N, CA, C and O atoms as a GROMACS GRO file, in nm:
protein
  520
    1MET      N    1   6.560  10.440   6.063
    1MET     CA    2   6.549  10.519   5.942
    1MET      C    3   6.412  10.582   5.938
    1MET      O    4   6.312  10.517   5.968
    2ARG      N    5   6.406  10.708   5.902
    2ARG     CA    6   6.280  10.780   5.897
    2ARG      C    7   6.246  10.808   5.752
    2ARG      O    8   6.326  10.864   5.677
    3VAL      N    9   6.126  10.767   5.712
    3VAL     CA   10   6.082  10.783   5.573
    3VAL      C   11   5.985  10.900   5.565
    3VAL      O   12   5.887  10.906   5.640
    4GLY      N   13   6.012  10.992   5.474
    4GLY     CA   14   5.924  11.105   5.449
    4GLY      C   15   5.888  11.110   5.301
    4GLY      O   16   5.913  11.015   5.226
    5ILE      N   17   5.830  11.221   5.262
    5ILE     CA   18   5.787  11.238   5.124
    5ILE      C   19   5.848  11.366   5.069
    5ILE      O   20   5.854  11.469   5.137
    6GLU      N   21   5.893  11.357   4.946
    6GLU     CA   22   5.945  11.471   4.874
    6GLU      C   23   5.847  11.497   4.760
    6GLU      O   24   5.813  11.404   4.686
    7LYS      N   25   5.802  11.620   4.745
    7LYS     CA   26   5.705  11.653   4.640
    7LYS      C   27   5.778  11.712   4.521
    7LYS      O   28   5.830  11.823   4.528
    8LEU      N   29   5.782  11.638   4.412
    8LEU     CA   30   5.847  11.681   4.289
    8LEU      C   31   5.786  11.599   4.176
    8LEU      O   32   5.819  11.482   4.160
    9TYR      N   33   5.696  11.659   4.099
    9TYR     CA   34   5.626  11.587   3.993
    9TYR      C   35   5.561  11.461   4.051
    9TYR      O   36   5.582  11.351   4.000
   10GLY      N   37   5.486  11.476   4.153
   10GLY     CA   38   5.427  11.365   4.227
   10GLY      C   39   5.500  11.351   4.359
   10GLY      O   40   5.584  11.434   4.394
   11ILE      N   41   5.468  11.247   4.432
   11ILE     CA   42   5.536  11.227   4.560
   11ILE      C   43   5.642  11.119   4.546
   11ILE      O   44   5.624  11.022   4.472
   12HIS      N   45   5.751  11.136   4.617
   12HIS     CA   46   5.863  11.043   4.611
   12HIS      C   47   5.915  11.018   4.752
   12HIS      O   48   5.908  11.106   4.838
   13PRO      N   49   5.966  10.897   4.776
   13PRO     CA   50   6.018  10.867   4.909
   13PRO      C   51   6.145  10.947   4.938
   13PRO      O   52   6.221  10.981   4.848
   14CYS      N   53   6.164  10.976   5.064
   14CYS     CA   54   6.282  11.050   5.106
   14CYS      C   55   6.326  10.997   5.243
   14CYS      O   56   6.266  11.032   5.344
   15VAL      N   57   6.429  10.913   5.245
   15VAL     CA   58   6.484  10.864   5.371
   15VAL      C   59   6.567  10.979   5.427
   15VAL      O   60   6.665  11.022   5.366
   16GLU      N   61   6.526  11.028   5.543
   16GLU     CA   62   6.575  11.156   5.591
   16GLU      C   63   6.694  11.151   5.686
   16GLU      O   64   6.757  11.254   5.709
   17ASP      N   65   6.725  11.037   5.741
   17ASP     CA   66   6.827  11.036   5.845
   17ASP      C   67   6.944  10.941   5.818
   17ASP      O   68   7.002  10.885   5.910
   18GLU      N   69   6.977  10.924   5.693
   18GLU     CA   70   7.092  10.841   5.654
   18GLU      C   71   7.188  10.924   5.569
   18GLU      O   72   7.145  11.014   5.497
   19PRO      N   73   7.316  10.895   5.578
   19PRO     CA   74   7.414  10.971   5.499
   19PRO      C   75   7.411  10.932   5.351
   19PRO      O   76   7.367  10.822   5.315
   20HIS      N   77   7.456  11.022   5.268
   20HIS     CA   78   7.473  10.995   5.126
   20HIS      C   79   7.600  10.910   5.110
   20HIS      O   80   7.696  10.941   5.180
   21PRO      N   81   7.608  10.811   5.029
   21PRO     CA   82   7.518  10.767   4.923
   21PRO      C   83   7.415  10.663   4.969
   21PRO      O   84   7.329  10.622   4.891
   22ARG      N   85   7.424  10.620   5.096
   22ARG     CA   86   7.328  10.520   5.147
   22ARG      C   87   7.185  10.568   5.129
   22ARG      O   88   7.099  10.492   5.086
   23SER      N   89   7.159  10.695   5.163
   23SER     CA   90   7.022  10.747   5.150
   23SER      C   91   6.975  10.741   5.005
   23SER      O   92   6.858  10.713   4.980
   24LEU      N   93   7.064  10.766   4.911
   24LEU     CA   94   7.029  10.758   4.769
   24LEU      C   95   6.980  10.619   4.733
   24LEU      O   96   6.875  10.604   4.670
   25LEU      N   97   7.054  10.516   4.773
   25LEU     CA   98   7.015  10.379   4.742
   25LEU      C   99   6.885  10.340   4.811
   25LEU      O  100   6.801  10.272   4.752
   26LEU      N  101   6.866  10.384   4.934
   26LEU     CA  102   6.741  10.355   5.005
   26LEU      C  103   6.622  10.424   4.939
   26LEU      O  104   6.515  10.365   4.926
   27ASN      N  105   6.642  10.549   4.897
   27ASN     CA  106   6.535  10.622   4.826
   27ASN      C  107   6.501  10.553   4.694
   27ASN      O  108   6.383  10.541   4.659
   28LEU      N  109   6.603  10.509   4.621
   28LEU     CA  110   6.579  10.440   4.495
   28LEU      C  111   6.509  10.306   4.517
   28LEU      O  112   6.424  10.266   4.437
   29PHE      N  113   6.545  10.237   4.624
   29PHE     CA  114   6.478  10.111   4.659
   29PHE      C  115   6.330  10.135   4.682
   29PHE      O  116   6.246  10.061   4.630
   30LEU      N  117   6.297  10.238   4.759
   30LEU     CA  118   6.156  10.268   4.786
   30LEU      C  119   6.085  10.317   4.661
   30LEU      O  120   5.968  10.286   4.639
   31ALA      N  121   6.154  10.395   4.578
   31ALA     CA  122   6.093  10.441   4.453
   31ALA      C  123   6.061  10.322   4.362
   31ALA      O  124   5.956  10.318   4.299
   32ASP      N  125   6.152  10.225   4.357
   32ASP     CA  126   6.127  10.104   4.278
   32ASP      C  127   6.008  10.026   4.335
   32ASP      O  128   5.928   9.971   4.260
   33ALA      N  129   5.997  10.022   4.467
   33ALA     CA  130   5.890   9.946   4.532
   33ALA      C  131   5.755  10.018   4.524
   33ALA      O  132   5.651   9.956   4.544
   34ASP      N  133   5.757  10.149   4.495
   34ASP     CA  134   5.634  10.227   4.493
   34ASP      C  135   5.531  10.164   4.399
   34ASP      O  136   5.561  10.136   4.283
   35ARG      N  137   5.413  10.142   4.450
   35ARG     CA  138   5.300  10.079   4.381
   35ARG      C  139   5.324   9.931   4.351
   35ARG      O  140   5.243   9.866   4.285
   36ASN      N  141   5.437   9.879   4.400
   36ASN     CA  142   5.468   9.736   4.390
   36ASN      C  143   5.503   9.682   4.528
   36ASN      O  144   5.572   9.580   4.540
   37GLU      N  145   5.456   9.750   4.632
   37GLU     CA  146   5.494   9.713   4.767
   37GLU      C  147   5.461   9.569   4.800
   37GLU      O  148   5.538   9.501   4.868
   38ASP      N  149   5.345   9.520   4.753
   38ASP     CA  150   5.306   9.382   4.782
   38ASP      C  151   5.406   9.283   4.722
   38ASP      O  152   5.435   9.180   4.783
   39ILE      N  153   5.456   9.312   4.605
   39ILE     CA  154   5.554   9.225   4.540
   39ILE      C  155   5.684   9.224   4.620
   39ILE      O  156   5.741   9.118   4.646
   40TYR      N  157   5.730   9.342   4.661
   40TYR     CA  158   5.855   9.351   4.737
   40TYR      C  159   5.841   9.282   4.873
   40TYR      O  160   5.932   9.212   4.916
   41LEU      N  161   5.728   9.302   4.939
   41LEU     CA  162   5.706   9.236   5.068
   41LEU      C  163   5.702   9.083   5.052
   41LEU      O  164   5.752   9.011   5.138
   42ALA      N  165   5.644   9.036   4.944
   42ALA     CA  166   5.640   8.892   4.917
   42ALA      C  167   5.781   8.837   4.893
   42ALA      O  168   5.814   8.728   4.939
   43GLU      N  169   5.863   8.913   4.821
   43GLU     CA  170   6.000   8.869   4.795
   43GLU      C  171   6.082   8.867   4.925
   43GLU      O  172   6.164   8.778   4.945
   44ILE      N  173   6.060   8.964   5.011
   44ILE     CA  174   6.127   8.966   5.141
   44ILE      C  175   6.086   8.843   5.222
   44ILE      O  176   6.170   8.780   5.286
   45ALA      N  177   5.958   8.809   5.219
   45ALA     CA  178   5.908   8.692   5.290
   45ALA      C  179   5.972   8.564   5.236
   45ALA      O  180   6.006   8.474   5.313
   46LYS      N  181   5.988   8.554   5.103
   46LYS     CA  182   6.053   8.437   5.044
   46LYS      C  183   6.197   8.424   5.093
   46LYS      O  184   6.242   8.316   5.129
   47ALA      N  185   6.269   8.536   5.093
   47ALA     CA  186   6.408   8.534   5.138
   47ALA      C  187   6.415   8.494   5.286
   47ALA      O  188   6.502   8.416   5.325
   48ALA      N  189   6.326   8.548   5.367
   48ALA     CA  190   6.324   8.516   5.510
   48ALA      C  191   6.294   8.368   5.533
   48ALA      O  192   6.341   8.309   5.630
   49ALA      N  193   6.216   8.309   5.443
   49ALA     CA  194   6.181   8.166   5.454
   49ALA      C  195   6.293   8.076   5.402
   49ALA      O  196   6.282   7.954   5.410
   50GLY      N  197   6.400   8.135   5.350
   50GLY     CA  198   6.514   8.056   5.306
   50GLY      C  199   6.525   8.031   5.158
   50GLY      O  200   6.613   7.957   5.115
   51GLU      N  201   6.438   8.092   5.078
   51GLU     CA  202   6.447   8.072   4.934
   51GLU      C  203   6.576   8.136   4.883
   51GLU      O  204   6.603   8.253   4.912
   52PRO      N  205   6.657   8.062   4.808
   52PRO     CA  206   6.783   8.118   4.758
   52PRO      C  207   6.761   8.207   4.636
   52PRO      O  208   6.662   8.195   4.564
   53ASN      N  209   6.856   8.296   4.614
   53ASN     CA  210   6.860   8.378   4.492
   53ASN      C  211   6.736   8.465   4.472
   53ASN      O  212   6.681   8.471   4.362
   54VAL      N  213   6.693   8.532   4.577
   54VAL     CA  214   6.581   8.624   4.564
   54VAL      C  215   6.636   8.760   4.524
   54VAL      O  216   6.711   8.823   4.600
   55VAL      N  217   6.600   8.804   4.406
   55VAL     CA  218   6.645   8.933   4.354
   55VAL      C  219   6.524   9.003   4.295
   55VAL      O  220   6.447   8.944   4.218
   56VAL      N  221   6.507   9.129   4.332
   56VAL     CA  222   6.397   9.208   4.278
   56VAL      C  223   6.450   9.346   4.243
   56VAL      O  224   6.539   9.398   4.310
   57GLY      N  225   6.396   9.403   4.139
   57GLY     CA  226   6.433   9.537   4.096
   57GLY      C  227   6.328   9.588   4.000
   57GLY      O  228   6.253   9.511   3.941
   58ASN      N  229   6.323   9.719   3.985
   58ASN     CA  230   6.223   9.776   3.898
   58ASN      C  231   6.291   9.864   3.792
   58ASN      O  232   6.291   9.829   3.674
   59HIS      N  233   6.348   9.976   3.834
   59HIS     CA  234   6.414  10.065   3.739
   59HIS      C  235   6.552  10.111   3.784
   59HIS      O  236   6.637  10.142   3.701
   60ALA      N  237   6.574  10.116   3.914
   60ALA     CA  238   6.694  10.184   3.963
   60ALA      C  239   6.794  10.096   4.035
   60ALA      O  240   6.913  10.102   4.007
   61VAL      N  241   6.747  10.012   4.128
   61VAL     CA  242   6.840   9.930   4.206
   61VAL      C  243   6.798   9.784   4.208
   61VAL      O  244   6.680   9.751   4.200
   62TRP      N  245   6.898   9.699   4.219
   62TRP     CA  246   6.874   9.558   4.245
   62TRP      C  247   6.870   9.540   4.395
   62TRP      O  248   6.956   9.592   4.467
   63ALA      N  249   6.772   9.467   4.443
   63ALA     CA  250   6.765   9.426   4.584
   63ALA      C  251   6.796   9.277   4.586
   63ALA      O  252   6.712   9.194   4.551
   64ILE      N  253   6.917   9.244   4.627
   64ILE     CA  254   6.966   9.106   4.628
   64ILE      C  255   6.950   9.056   4.771
   64ILE      O  256   7.016   9.105   4.863
   65MET      N  257   6.864   8.956   4.789
   65MET     CA  258   6.824   8.915   4.924
   65MET      C  259   6.878   8.778   4.960
   65MET      O  260   6.884   8.686   4.877
   66SER      N  261   6.916   8.766   5.086
   66SER     CA  262   6.949   8.637   5.146
   66SER      C  263   6.863   8.625   5.270
   66SER      O  264   6.775   8.708   5.293
   67THR      N  265   6.887   8.523   5.350
   67THR     CA  266   6.800   8.500   5.466
   67THR      C  267   6.814   8.607   5.573
   67THR      O  268   6.727   8.618   5.660
   68ASP      N  269   6.920   8.687   5.570
   68ASP     CA  270   6.939   8.785   5.677
   68ASP      C  271   6.961   8.928   5.629
   68ASP      O  272   6.961   9.021   5.710
   69LYS      N  273   6.981   8.949   5.500
   69LYS     CA  274   7.010   9.085   5.455
   69LYS      C  275   6.965   9.110   5.312
   69LYS      O  276   6.932   9.018   5.236
   70VAL      N  277   6.963   9.239   5.279
   70VAL     CA  278   6.934   9.285   5.144
   70VAL      C  279   7.051   9.374   5.102
   70VAL      O  280   7.087   9.468   5.172
   71ILE      N  281   7.108   9.341   4.987
   71ILE     CA  282   7.214   9.425   4.930
   71ILE      C  283   7.150   9.508   4.820
   71ILE      O  284   7.086   9.453   4.730
   72LEU      N  285   7.167   9.639   4.827
   72LEU     CA  286   7.113   9.730   4.725
   72LEU      C  287   7.227   9.778   4.638
   72LEU      O  288   7.326   9.832   4.688
   73GLU      N  289   7.214   9.760   4.506
   73GLU     CA  290   7.313   9.804   4.409
   73GLU      C  291   7.242   9.869   4.292
   73GLU      O  292   7.133   9.826   4.254
   74PRO      N  293   7.302   9.972   4.233
   74PRO     CA  294   7.241  10.034   4.115
   74PRO      C  295   7.231   9.933   4.000
   74PRO      O  296   7.318   9.847   3.984
   75MET      N  297   7.125   9.944   3.922
   75MET     CA  298   7.110   9.855   3.807
   75MET      C  299   7.210   9.887   3.698
   75MET      O  300   7.264   9.797   3.633
   76LEU      N  301   7.234  10.014   3.677
   76LEU     CA  302   7.328  10.054   3.572
   76LEU      C  303   7.464  10.080   3.633
   76LEU      O  304   7.474  10.140   3.740
   77PRO      N  305   7.570  10.035   3.566
   77PRO     CA  306   7.703  10.060   3.620
   77PRO      C  307   7.733  10.210   3.623
   77PRO      O  308   7.693  10.286   3.535
   78THR      N  309   7.804  10.250   3.727
   78THR     CA  310   7.841  10.390   3.738
   78THR      C  311   7.979  10.410   3.678
   78THR      O  312   8.048  10.314   3.647
   79GLU      N  313   8.018  10.534   3.663
   79GLU     CA  314   8.150  10.566   3.610
   79GLU      C  315   8.260  10.504   3.696
   79GLU      O  316   8.360  10.456   3.644
   80LYS      N  317   8.240  10.506   3.828
   80LYS     CA  318   8.339  10.450   3.920
   80LYS      C  319   8.356  10.300   3.897
   80LYS      O  320   8.468  10.249   3.907
   81GLN      N  321   8.247  10.231   3.867
   81GLN     CA  322   8.257  10.088   3.842
   81GLN      C  323   8.340  10.061   3.717
   81GLN      O  324   8.417   9.965   3.714
   82ALA      N  325   8.325  10.143   3.616
   82ALA     CA  326   8.402  10.126   3.494
   82ALA      C  327   8.551  10.142   3.520
   82ALA      O  328   8.633  10.082   3.450
   83ASP      N  329   8.587  10.223   3.618
   83ASP     CA  330   8.728  10.245   3.651
   83ASP      C  331   8.783  10.138   3.744
   83ASP      O  332   8.899  10.146   3.784
   84GLY      N  333   8.702  10.037   3.777
   84GLY     CA  334   8.749   9.930   3.863
   84GLY      C  335   8.736   9.958   4.011
   84GLY      O  336   8.783   9.879   4.093
   85ILE      N  337   8.672  10.068   4.048
   85ILE     CA  338   8.651  10.099   4.188
   85ILE      C  339   8.527  10.024   4.236
   85ILE      O  340   8.435   9.999   4.158
   86GLU      N  341   8.526   9.990   4.363
   86GLU     CA  342   8.413   9.917   4.424
   86GLU      C  343   8.280   9.982   4.385
   86GLU      O  344   8.266  10.104   4.393
   87PRO      N  345   8.183   9.901   4.344
   87PRO     CA  346   8.052   9.957   4.306
   87PRO      C  347   7.979  10.016   4.427
   87PRO      O  348   8.000   9.975   4.541
   88LEU      N  349   7.894  10.111   4.399
   88LEU     CA  350   7.809  10.171   4.500
   88LEU      C  351   7.713  10.064   4.550
   88LEU      O  352   7.643  10.001   4.470
   89ARG      N  353   7.708  10.043   4.683
   89ARG     CA  354   7.618   9.944   4.739
   89ARG      C  355   7.598   9.971   4.886
   89ARG      O  356   7.680  10.037   4.951
   90THR      N  357   7.488   9.919   4.939
   90THR     CA  358   7.464   9.924   5.082
   90THR      C  359   7.388   9.799   5.122
   90THR      O  360   7.326   9.734   5.038
   91GLU      N  361   7.393   9.768   5.249
   91GLU     CA  362   7.322   9.652   5.302
   91GLU      C  363   7.226   9.696   5.412
   91GLU      O  364   7.255   9.786   5.491
   92ILE      N  365   7.111   9.629   5.416
   92ILE     CA  366   7.016   9.645   5.525
   92ILE      C  367   6.964   9.507   5.559
   92ILE      O  368   6.974   9.415   5.478
   93SER      N  369   6.910   9.492   5.678
   93SER     CA  370   6.852   9.363   5.715
   93SER      C  371   6.717   9.346   5.645
   93SER      O  372   6.657   9.443   5.598
   94LEU      N  373   6.672   9.222   5.639
   94LEU     CA  374   6.539   9.197   5.582
   94LEU      C  375   6.432   9.271   5.660
   94LEU      O  376   6.339   9.326   5.602
   95SER      N  377   6.446   9.273   5.792
   95SER     CA  378   6.345   9.342   5.873
   95SER      C  379   6.348   9.492   5.847
   95SER      O  380   6.244   9.557   5.847
   96GLU      N  381   6.468   9.550   5.824
   96GLU     CA  382   6.476   9.692   5.790
   96GLU      C  383   6.412   9.719   5.655
   96GLU      O  384   6.343   9.819   5.639
   97ALA      N  385   6.434   9.631   5.558
   97ALA     CA  386   6.374   9.648   5.426
   97ALA      C  387   6.222   9.644   5.435
   97ALA      O  388   6.152   9.727   5.376
   98LYS      N  389   6.172   9.548   5.511
   98LYS     CA  390   6.026   9.537   5.529
   98LYS      C  391   5.972   9.661   5.598
   98LYS      O  392   5.870   9.716   5.556
   99GLN      N  393   6.040   9.706   5.704
   99GLN     CA  394   5.992   9.823   5.778
   99GLN      C  395   5.998   9.949   5.692
   99GLN      O  396   5.909  10.034   5.701
  100LEU      N  397   6.101   9.964   5.608
  100LEU     CA  398   6.108  10.078   5.518
  100LEU      C  399   5.986  10.083   5.426
  100LEU      O  400   5.927  10.189   5.407
  101ILE      N  401   5.950   9.968   5.371
  101ILE     CA  402   5.834   9.963   5.281
  101ILE      C  403   5.706   9.994   5.358
  101ILE      O  404   5.621  10.069   5.309
  102LEU      N  405   5.691   9.939   5.476
  102LEU     CA  406   5.572   9.968   5.557
  102LEU      C  407   5.567  10.115   5.597
  102LEU      O  408   5.460  10.175   5.597
  103ASP      N  409   5.683  10.174   5.630
  103ASP     CA  410   5.687  10.317   5.662
  103ASP      C  411   5.651  10.402   5.540
  103ASP      O  412   5.583  10.503   5.553
  104TRP      N  413   5.696  10.360   5.422
  104TRP     CA  414   5.663  10.431   5.298
  104TRP      C  415   5.513  10.425   5.272
  104TRP      O  416   5.451  10.525   5.234
  105LEU      N  417   5.454  10.308   5.291
  105LEU     CA  418   5.308  10.296   5.273
  105LEU      C  419   5.234  10.388   5.370
  105LEU      O  420   5.137  10.453   5.331
  106GLU      N  421   5.280  10.395   5.494
  106GLU     CA  422   5.217  10.481   5.594
  106GLU      C  423   5.237  10.629   5.559
  106GLU      O  424   5.144  10.709   5.572
  107ALA      N  425   5.357  10.666   5.513
  107ALA     CA  426   5.383  10.805   5.474
  107ALA      C  427   5.292  10.846   5.359
  107ALA      O  428   5.239  10.957   5.358
  108LYS      N  429   5.273  10.756   5.262
  108LYS     CA  430   5.183  10.787   5.149
  108LYS      C  431   5.039  10.800   5.197
  108LYS      O  432   4.966  10.890   5.154
  109ARG      N  433   4.997  10.710   5.287
  109ARG     CA  434   4.860  10.716   5.339
  109ARG      C  435   4.835  10.849   5.409
  109ARG      O  436   4.732  10.913   5.388
  110ARG      N  437   4.930  10.890   5.494
  110ARG     CA  438   4.916  11.017   5.567
  110ARG      C  439   4.915  11.134   5.469
  110ARG      O  440   4.833  11.225   5.482
  111TRP      N  441   5.005  11.133   5.371
  111TRP     CA  442   5.012  11.243   5.275
  111TRP      C  443   4.880  11.257   5.200
  111TRP      O  444   4.828  11.368   5.184
  112HIS      N  445   4.826  11.146   5.154
  112HIS     CA  446   4.699  11.151   5.080
  112HIS      C  447   4.584  11.195   5.170
  112HIS      O  448   4.496  11.269   5.127
  113ALA      N  449   4.586  11.152   5.295
  113ALA     CA  450   4.480  11.193   5.389
  113ALA      C  451   4.488  11.344   5.415
  113ALA      O  452   4.384  11.410   5.426
  114GLU      N  453   4.608  11.397   5.426
  114GLU     CA  454   4.625  11.540   5.451
  114GLU      C  455   4.593  11.625   5.329
  114GLU      O  456   4.547  11.738   5.343
  115HIS      N  457   4.617  11.572   5.210
  115HIS     CA  458   4.599  11.650   5.088
  115HIS      C  459   4.467  11.621   5.017
  115HIS      O  460   4.432  11.692   4.923
  116ARG      N  461   4.397  11.522   5.060
  116ARG     CA  462   4.269  11.488   4.996
  116ARG      C  463   4.166  11.600   5.010
  116ARG      O  464   4.099  11.632   4.912
  117PRO      N  465   4.151  11.662   5.128
  117PRO     CA  466   4.053  11.771   5.138
  117PRO      C  467   4.084  11.886   5.041
  117PRO      O  468   3.992  11.947   4.986
  118VAL      N  469   4.211  11.915   5.020
  118VAL     CA  470   4.249  12.021   4.926
  118VAL      C  471   4.212  11.982   4.784
  118VAL      O  472   4.157  12.062   4.709
  119ALA      N  473   4.241  11.858   4.747
  119ALA     CA  474   4.209  11.810   4.612
  119ALA      C  475   4.058  11.811   4.590
  119ALA      O  476   4.011  11.848   4.482
  120ASP      N  477   3.981  11.769   4.692
  120ASP     CA  478   3.835  11.770   4.680
  120ASP      C  479   3.782  11.912   4.663
  120ASP      O  480   3.692  11.935   4.583
  121ALA      N  481   3.839  12.008   4.738
  121ALA     CA  482   3.795  12.147   4.728
  121ALA      C  483   3.825  12.204   4.590
  121ALA      O  484   3.742  12.275   4.533
  122VAL      N  485   3.942  12.175   4.537
  122VAL     CA  486   3.979  12.223   4.403
  122VAL      C  487   3.886  12.164   4.299
  122VAL      O  488   3.842  12.234   4.208
  123ALA      N  489   3.855  12.035   4.311
  123ALA     CA  490   3.765  11.971   4.217
  123ALA      C  491   3.626  12.033   4.223
  123ALA      O  492   3.562  12.051   4.119
  124CYS      N  493   3.579  12.066   4.342
  124CYS     CA  494   3.447  12.129   4.355
  124CYS      C  495   3.447  12.268   4.292
  124CYS      O  496   3.350  12.307   4.227
  125GLU      N  497   3.555  12.344   4.312
  125GLU     CA  498   3.565  12.478   4.254
  125GLU      C  499   3.564  12.473   4.103
  125GLU      O  500   3.500  12.556   4.038
  126ARG      N  501   3.634  12.376   4.047
  126ARG     CA  502   3.644  12.365   3.901
  126ARG      C  503   3.512  12.321   3.838
  126ARG      O  504   3.480  12.360   3.726
  127SER      N  505   3.436  12.242   3.911
  127SER     CA  506   3.311  12.193   3.854
  127SER      C  507   3.203  12.301   3.857
  127SER      O  508   3.103  12.291   3.786
  128GLY      N  509   3.222  12.405   3.940
  128GLY     CA  510   3.128  12.516   3.946
  128GLY      C  511   3.000  12.480   4.019
  128GLY      O  512   2.981  12.366   4.062
  129PRO      N  513   2.913  12.578   4.033
  129PRO     CA  514   2.787  12.554   4.104
  129PRO      C  515   2.697  12.461   4.024
  129PRO      O  516   2.700  12.457   3.901
  130LYS      N  517   2.619  12.388   4.098
  130LYS     CA  518   2.528  12.292   4.031
  130LYS      C  519   2.387  12.329   4.060
  130LYS      O  520   2.295  12.261   4.014
   0.00000   0.00000   0.00000
């Protein structure tokens, strides 16, 4: 899975090489983990160590973890769920979940490194000559 950045009112994760709706759930997982990556990585480590009932979520998806996988499900029921149709969900391995978060951290680091000189230049222009 390749993690990129989508610029829309700030930066957002964008898993670029997975089909819909899987990509949607993966993007929401990373968006939930954004700025909470250490918490998510710690929960993944707990699940890998055998702790039962590891569940983490922020705003969009539940990440339900066992010793070998993570099930991602929307927090809010969808219209399809109300009709009795199977809920939207996807599974990834714990190692894939960890790697997605690490890739997201790296994508953010690169984005900020590439855009920092522009932000510094704009700030200097706005402050005027000294």
